[in-house]
N, C-alpha and C positions, 0 to 999 in steps of 0.2 A: 504494500500500500504506500502510495506516495501522498504526502500532505504538503501543500504549499500554503504559506501564510503571509499576509501583508500586515506588518506591524503598524499599530496606531501610534505614530510618533508623538513627541520627539524620542529619539533613541535613548534607552536607559543608560545608566553609567557603566554597566557591564557589557561585554560583547553580546550581541543579539543571539549568537549561537548558544551561549550559556542560558539565555532565556528559554530557548527551545528545550535544552537539557533540564532546566528547572521547572518548566511548565508542561510542555508536550510529553516528555518522557514519563513523568510520574502519572499524568492523566491517562496516558496509554496503558501503563501498568495497572491502573485501577480497573481497566476493562479487559485485562488479560493479555495485553500487547507489550511489545518492546520497541524502544527507539534504537534502530540499527545505526543510523548515521544522519548527519544534517549538514547543510551547506548554506552559505550566503549566496544570493543569486542576483543577477541583473534582470531587469524586465518587470513584468506586472507584479510579481511576488518577491518579497525580500528574502525569504527563507524557504528552503526545500528540505523536507525531512523524509527519510525512508523508515517505515514502521512495519513490523510484523504484527498483524492483528488476527484474532481467532475467527472472525466472521464479519459480515457486512453490518449486522445490527450493532456490533461493538464499534465499528467505524463511525456509524451514524451517531451513536452516543458520544463518542470522542469529539466529533465535530460540534455537536450541540454543547457539550461541556466547555470546550475551548471558546466557543462563541459567547457563552455566558460570562466569561471572565472580563470581557471588554478590552482585553489587551490587543486584540487583533482586529484590523479593519476588514479583512477578508480571509476566508479559509476555503481551500479547494482540495478535495480528495480525489485521487485517481487510483482505481484498482489496477494492480499489475498482475499479469499472467506470466507464469514460467513458460519457457519454450515448449515444454511438454504439454502444459495446459492449452497453449495456443494451437498446437497440432491436433489435440483431441477436439477442440472447438471447431477447427477446420473440417475434420473428419465428420463430426456430427452435422455441421452445416451442409456438407456436400450431400447428405442423405435426405435433406428436407425437400418437400415437394416444390416444384416450380410454381410461383404465383405471378400471374400476369400483372404488369404495372397498372395502376388505377388510371382512369381517364379524367379524374377530377382535378 
């Protein structure tokens, strides 16, 4: 699971990555997850964190709990598939019936 956050500035006195370790990591742990790594980033979001979470409900709860803190202006979660999961999804999709495009 990839989580991207936009910090609600001004920047705190400690490095923002520590904020992820102090906020996102413990919150993820409370839902059975772990913080694997985090980075500062350029672009729309300030911080990118890689988490291992047990299920999508835990991810939704994590996102809601982080949003409730008021520390983050925006939170984006992206489920990640392993290559094996991607191959299994492709195999499953190839067996789906063909559905004609809608005309609407």
